[in-house]
C-alpha positions as CSV (number, residue, x, y, z in Angstrom):
1,M,-135.0,-28.9,-6.9
2,A,-136.2,-31.6,-4.5
3,T,-137.7,-30.2,-1.3
4,D,-139.1,-32.0,1.7
5,S,-141.1,-30.6,4.6
6,L,-140.2,-33.6,6.9
7,T,-137.4,-33.3,9.4
8,P,-134.3,-35.5,8.9
9,K,-135.6,-37.9,11.5
10,Q,-139.0,-38.1,9.9
11,Q,-137.3,-38.7,6.5
12,A,-135.3,-41.7,8.0
13,I,-138.5,-43.1,9.6
14,W,-140.4,-42.7,6.3
15,A,-137.7,-44.8,4.6
16,L,-137.4,-47.4,7.4
17,E,-141.1,-47.9,7.4
18,R,-141.0,-48.4,3.6
19,K,-143.6,-45.7,2.9
20,P,-144.1,-44.7,-0.7
21,P,-141.6,-41.9,-1.8
22,R,-142.8,-38.4,-1.2
23,P,-143.1,-36.3,-4.3
24,N,-140.2,-33.9,-4.8
25,S,-138.2,-35.4,-1.9
26,K,-134.6,-36.6,-1.7
27,V,-133.5,-40.1,-0.7
28,P,-132.1,-39.9,2.9
29,T,-128.5,-40.6,3.7
30,F,-126.2,-41.5,6.6
31,E,-123.1,-43.4,7.6
32,L,-122.6,-45.9,10.5
33,E,-119.5,-43.9,11.2
34,F,-118.0,-40.8,9.5
35,Q,-114.3,-40.9,10.3
36,L,-113.2,-37.9,8.2
37,T,-114.1,-35.1,10.6
38,Q,-110.5,-33.8,10.6
39,E,-110.4,-33.6,6.8
40,L,-113.9,-32.1,6.6
41,L,-114.1,-29.8,9.6
42,G,-110.6,-29.7,11.2
43,K,-111.6,-31.5,14.4
44,E,-111.9,-35.0,15.9
45,Y,-114.2,-36.7,18.3
46,H,-113.0,-37.4,21.8
47,H,-112.3,-41.1,22.1
48,W,-112.7,-43.4,25.1
49,H,-109.2,-43.2,26.3
50,E,-109.6,-39.4,26.8
51,F,-112.3,-40.0,29.3
52,Q,-110.1,-42.2,31.5
53,N,-109.4,-40.3,34.7
54,A,-111.3,-37.2,33.5
55,T,-113.1,-35.1,36.0
56,A,-116.9,-34.9,35.9
57,V,-116.6,-31.4,34.4
58,E,-114.1,-32.5,31.8
59,R,-116.2,-35.5,30.9
60,D,-119.3,-33.4,30.3
61,R,-117.3,-30.9,28.2
62,M,-116.0,-33.7,26.0
63,L,-119.4,-35.3,25.6
64,R,-121.0,-32.0,24.7
65,E,-118.2,-31.3,22.1
66,N,-118.8,-34.8,20.6
67,A,-122.5,-34.0,20.4
68,E,-121.8,-30.7,18.7
69,L,-119.5,-32.5,16.2
70,Y,-122.1,-35.1,15.5
71,I,-124.6,-32.3,14.7
72,E,-122.1,-30.4,12.6
73,V,-121.3,-33.5,10.5
74,A,-125.0,-34.3,10.1
75,E,-125.9,-30.8,9.0
76,R,-122.9,-30.5,6.7
77,L,-123.5,-33.9,5.0
78,D,-127.4,-33.8,5.2
79,Y,-127.6,-37.0,7.3
80,S,-131.0,-38.1,8.6
81,I,-129.6,-40.6,11.2
82,I,-126.8,-40.0,13.7
83,M,-125.0,-43.2,14.9
84,I,-123.3,-42.4,18.2
85,V,-120.1,-44.4,18.6
86,H,-117.9,-42.1,20.6
87,A,-119.0,-42.5,24.2
88,P,-117.0,-44.0,27.0
89,D,-120.0,-46.0,28.4
90,D,-123.8,-46.2,28.3
91,D,-124.2,-43.2,30.6
92,G,-121.9,-41.2,28.3
93,L,-124.0,-42.4,25.4
94,G,-127.1,-41.2,27.1
95,Q,-125.6,-37.8,27.9
96,T,-124.5,-37.4,24.3
97,I,-128.1,-38.0,23.3
98,R,-129.3,-35.4,25.8
99,H,-126.8,-32.9,24.6
100,I,-127.8,-33.4,20.9
101,R,-131.5,-33.0,21.9
102,D,-130.7,-29.9,23.9
103,I,-129.1,-28.3,20.9
104,V,-131.3,-29.4,18.0
105,G,-134.3,-31.0,19.6
106,D,-135.7,-34.1,17.9
107,K,-134.2,-33.3,14.5
108,Y,-132.3,-36.6,13.9
109,L,-132.9,-40.3,14.4
110,L,-130.3,-41.2,17.1
111,I,-129.0,-44.8,17.2
112,A,-126.1,-46.8,18.7
113,H,-124.6,-50.3,18.6
114,G,-127.0,-52.8,20.0
115,D,-126.3,-56.3,18.7
116,A,-126.1,-59.4,20.9
117,T,-126.0,-62.3,18.3
118,F,-123.0,-64.4,17.4
119,A,-120.7,-62.7,14.9
120,I,-117.7,-64.0,13.0
121,P,-115.1,-64.7,15.8
122,S,-111.9,-62.8,15.9
123,G,-108.8,-64.5,14.5
124,S,-107.5,-65.3,18.0
125,D,-110.4,-67.5,19.0
126,M,-112.0,-68.5,15.7
127,V,-111.1,-72.2,16.0
128,E,-112.2,-72.4,19.7
129,V,-115.6,-70.8,18.9
130,A,-116.2,-72.9,15.8
131,T,-115.5,-76.0,17.8
132,A,-117.8,-75.0,20.6
133,F,-120.8,-74.9,18.3
134,F,-120.3,-78.6,17.7
135,E,-118.9,-79.8,21.0
136,R,-120.8,-77.6,23.5
137,P,-124.1,-76.5,21.7
138,D,-126.0,-76.2,25.0
139,E,-123.4,-73.8,26.4
140,M,-123.5,-71.7,23.2
141,H,-127.3,-71.4,23.4
142,E,-127.1,-70.3,27.0
143,I,-124.5,-67.6,26.0
144,A,-126.8,-66.4,23.2
145,K,-129.8,-66.2,25.6
146,R,-127.9,-64.2,28.2
147,N,-126.5,-61.9,25.6
148,V,-130.0,-61.1,24.2
149,Q,-131.4,-60.6,27.7
150,W,-128.6,-58.2,28.6
151,A,-129.0,-56.3,25.4
152,L,-132.8,-55.9,25.9
153,Q,-132.3,-54.7,29.5
154,R,-129.7,-52.2,28.2
155,G,-132.1,-51.1,25.4
156,K,-134.9,-50.5,27.9
157,R,-132.7,-48.3,30.0
158,L,-131.4,-46.3,27.1
159,R,-134.9,-45.9,25.8
160,E,-136.6,-44.9,29.1
161,E,-133.8,-42.8,30.6
162,Y,-132.3,-41.1,27.5
163,G,-134.8,-41.5,24.7
164,I,-132.6,-43.4,22.2
165,D,-134.5,-44.0,18.9
166,G,-133.0,-47.3,17.8
167,F,-130.0,-49.6,17.4
168,A,-127.7,-50.8,14.6
169,L,-127.0,-54.5,15.1
170,C,-123.4,-54.7,14.0
171,A,-122.5,-58.4,14.2
172,D,-120.9,-59.4,11.0
173,Y,-122.2,-62.8,9.7
174,A,-120.3,-63.3,6.5
175,F,-117.1,-63.2,4.5
176,N,-116.9,-62.2,0.9
177,D,-117.7,-65.7,-0.2
178,G,-120.4,-66.6,2.2
179,P,-121.6,-66.8,5.9
180,F,-119.3,-68.0,8.7
181,L,-122.1,-70.4,9.8
182,S,-123.9,-72.6,7.4
183,P,-127.6,-71.7,6.9
184,R,-128.5,-74.7,9.0
185,M,-126.3,-73.7,11.9
186,F,-127.3,-70.1,11.5
187,R,-130.9,-71.1,12.0
188,Q,-129.9,-73.0,15.1
189,F,-127.5,-70.5,16.8
190,V,-128.4,-67.1,15.4
191,T,-131.9,-66.7,13.9
192,P,-133.9,-67.4,17.1
193,Y,-131.9,-64.9,19.1
194,L,-131.9,-62.3,16.3
195,K,-135.7,-62.6,16.2
196,E,-136.0,-62.3,19.9
197,L,-133.7,-59.2,19.9
198,V,-135.5,-57.5,17.1
199,A,-138.9,-58.2,18.5
200,G,-137.8,-56.9,21.9
201,Y,-136.5,-53.7,20.5
202,R,-139.6,-53.2,18.4
203,A,-141.8,-53.7,21.4
204,M,-140.0,-50.7,22.9
205,D,-140.8,-48.6,19.8
206,L,-137.2,-48.7,18.7
207,Y,-136.0,-48.8,15.1
208,V,-133.7,-51.7,14.2
209,I,-131.1,-51.7,11.4
210,K,-129.3,-55.0,10.9
211,H,-125.7,-54.5,9.7
212,T,-123.5,-57.2,8.3
213,D,-120.7,-57.2,5.7
214,G,-120.1,-60.0,3.2
215,N,-122.2,-62.4,1.1
216,I,-125.3,-63.0,3.1
217,M,-127.4,-64.4,0.3
218,P,-127.5,-67.9,1.8
219,I,-129.0,-66.5,5.0
220,L,-130.9,-63.5,3.6
221,D,-134.2,-65.2,4.1
222,Q,-133.5,-65.8,7.8
223,I,-132.4,-62.2,8.4
224,V,-135.6,-61.0,6.7
225,E,-137.6,-63.4,8.8
226,A,-136.3,-61.6,11.9
227,E,-138.0,-58.4,10.7
228,P,-135.5,-55.6,11.3
229,H,-136.6,-52.3,9.9
230,G,-133.5,-52.1,7.7
231,L,-130.6,-54.0,6.3
232,H,-127.2,-52.4,6.0
233,S,-124.8,-52.4,4.1
234,I,-125.5,-54.4,0.9
235,D,-121.8,-55.2,0.5
236,S,-121.3,-55.2,-3.2
237,Q,-117.6,-56.2,-2.8
238,A,-118.9,-59.6,-1.8
239,R,-120.0,-62.3,-4.1
240,D,-123.6,-62.2,-5.3
241,M,-124.4,-59.0,-3.4
242,D,-126.2,-57.1,-6.1
243,I,-128.6,-54.4,-4.7
244,A,-130.9,-54.9,-7.6
245,R,-131.4,-58.6,-6.7
246,I,-131.7,-57.9,-3.0
247,K,-134.3,-55.1,-3.7
248,A,-136.3,-57.6,-5.7
249,L,-136.1,-60.3,-3.1
250,A,-136.5,-58.3,0.1
251,G,-137.3,-54.7,-0.7
252,D,-141.0,-55.2,0.1
253,K,-140.1,-56.5,3.6
254,L,-137.3,-54.2,4.9
255,C,-135.6,-51.0,4.1
256,L,-132.2,-51.3,2.3
257,L,-129.3,-49.0,3.4
258,G,-125.9,-48.7,1.7
259,G,-124.6,-50.2,-1.5
260,V,-122.0,-47.6,-2.6
261,Q,-118.8,-49.7,-2.9
262,C,-116.1,-48.5,-0.5
263,S,-113.3,-50.1,-2.5
264,L,-114.3,-47.9,-5.5
265,L,-114.4,-44.8,-3.4
266,Q,-110.9,-45.7,-2.2
267,T,-109.1,-46.7,-5.5
268,G,-111.6,-46.6,-8.4
269,T,-111.7,-44.0,-11.1
270,E,-114.1,-41.1,-10.9
271,E,-116.1,-42.6,-13.7
272,Q,-116.4,-45.9,-11.8
273,I,-117.6,-44.1,-8.7
274,I,-120.2,-42.1,-10.6
275,E,-121.6,-45.2,-12.3
276,N,-121.6,-47.2,-9.1
277,C,-123.5,-44.4,-7.3
278,K,-126.0,-44.2,-10.1
279,Y,-126.5,-47.9,-10.2
280,V,-127.2,-48.0,-6.5
281,L,-129.7,-45.2,-6.7
282,R,-131.3,-46.7,-9.7
283,H,-132.1,-50.0,-7.9
284,G,-132.4,-48.8,-4.3
285,M,-134.8,-45.9,-4.8
286,P,-137.8,-47.2,-6.7
287,G,-140.8,-47.6,-4.4
288,G,-138.9,-46.1,-1.4
289,G,-137.5,-48.0,1.5
290,Y,-133.9,-47.0,0.7
291,V,-131.2,-45.0,2.5
292,Y,-128.1,-44.0,0.5
293,A,-124.8,-45.0,2.1
294,T,-121.6,-46.8,1.6
295,T,-121.0,-50.5,2.0
296,N,-119.3,-50.0,5.4
297,V,-118.3,-46.6,6.8
298,A,-116.6,-43.4,5.7
299,F,-113.3,-44.7,7.0
300,K,-110.0,-42.9,7.9
301,G,-107.8,-42.8,4.8
302,L,-110.7,-42.6,2.4
303,P,-110.1,-39.5,0.2
304,L,-112.6,-36.9,1.3
305,E,-113.2,-35.7,-2.2
306,R,-114.3,-39.2,-3.2
307,Y,-116.8,-39.3,-0.5
308,L,-118.1,-35.8,-1.4
309,L,-118.4,-37.0,-5.0
310,M,-120.7,-39.8,-3.7
311,L,-122.8,-37.2,-2.0
312,E,-122.8,-35.0,-5.1
313,M,-124.3,-37.9,-7.0
314,R,-127.1,-38.0,-4.4
315,K,-127.7,-34.3,-4.9
316,R,-127.7,-34.7,-8.7
317,Y,-129.7,-37.9,-9.0
318,G,-131.1,-39.0,-5.6
319,W,-134.4,-37.3,-5.7
320,Y,-138.0,-38.3,-6.5
321,D,-140.1,-36.4,-9.1
322,E,-143.6,-35.0,-8.6
323,H,-145.0,-38.5,-9.0
324,G,-142.7,-40.1,-6.5
325,N,-140.5,-41.8,-9.2
326,P,-136.7,-41.6,-9.2
327,C,-135.5,-38.7,-11.3
328,P,-135.4,-39.5,-15.0
329,E,-131.8,-38.5,-15.4
330,L,-130.8,-41.7,-13.6
331,Y,-131.9,-43.8,-16.6
332,R,-130.5,-41.9,-19.5
333,D,-127.4,-44.1,-19.9
334,Q,-129.3,-47.3,-20.0
335,D,-129.6,-48.9,-23.5
336,I,-132.9,-49.6,-25.1
337,T,-133.0,-53.2,-23.7
338,G,-133.0,-51.8,-20.2
339,V,-129.5,-53.3,-19.5
340,D,-127.7,-51.2,-17.0
341,N,-124.3,-50.7,-18.7
342,G,-123.0,-48.5,-15.9
343,A,-123.2,-51.4,-13.4
344,E,-120.8,-53.4,-15.6
345,R,-118.3,-50.5,-15.9
346,A,-118.4,-50.1,-12.1
347,K,-117.3,-53.6,-11.3
């Protein structure tokens, strides 16, 4: 059985820094958000509305209970990274970090939302925003600059006062068919500010995971150019988003996180889920620089048993042998030509 002397946080950092796989280790795992706590543990996080009008004592109790639940989930599911999303404000986020560290020390890599770049607009203002890029470009650049400056000031405070370890940049750039902005416009309105944001966080010794759904292939080179430590979530439901191709194109430049298709976990057959998990592990694990996860989050309504099946596939196949190679069982259903038949069945 795979064993690893590193802490979960050290395992995450090992992957994010794309170090060679450790012999007899297991590929790390996490989720941007695990929403099935009631189904798994019989309890829920305290949400922002519960903090409204709460006394200081009540607020601290709820923050501590959230911290305890984050730890319980991480320990139960063997996560290496804890993404803190249930906090009423930045001070609440900081207090949650402190509570986690008070309980388990520096065991987990603690991250939170930290993007400042333009994302796909909401349906209510999509036309207005799209028009502004053409009619008021100077104004849009000013907004982008201010957003990055604000985010870096916030990051500095969360780092210095609370010791946060990093940020997930959760601006979605693409639909299933392709990016909202053309590659040319993306280079104009997003790439310079994404670079500045990532460089600023890196200068604070923070880890940066860029998340976006959709088909990002037309802008993948620009995302890589910004030099985040990792790219999440390798959205296989979108056109052209094959983890094998992305690993070949960018796996030597950043860590890949994700790839297990949420739609299959929701409605696919057990066989399809198993084959998809094995395909993702097959192509994500070689050479290291991979963290096992879904293509979005473990969302409310997802059957818990399907998510646990995904984790069972990690337990069974997601380990490196004594030479640092993915376990040989992963490759036993490939034909003699090397074609991965399981990938076709999972589509």
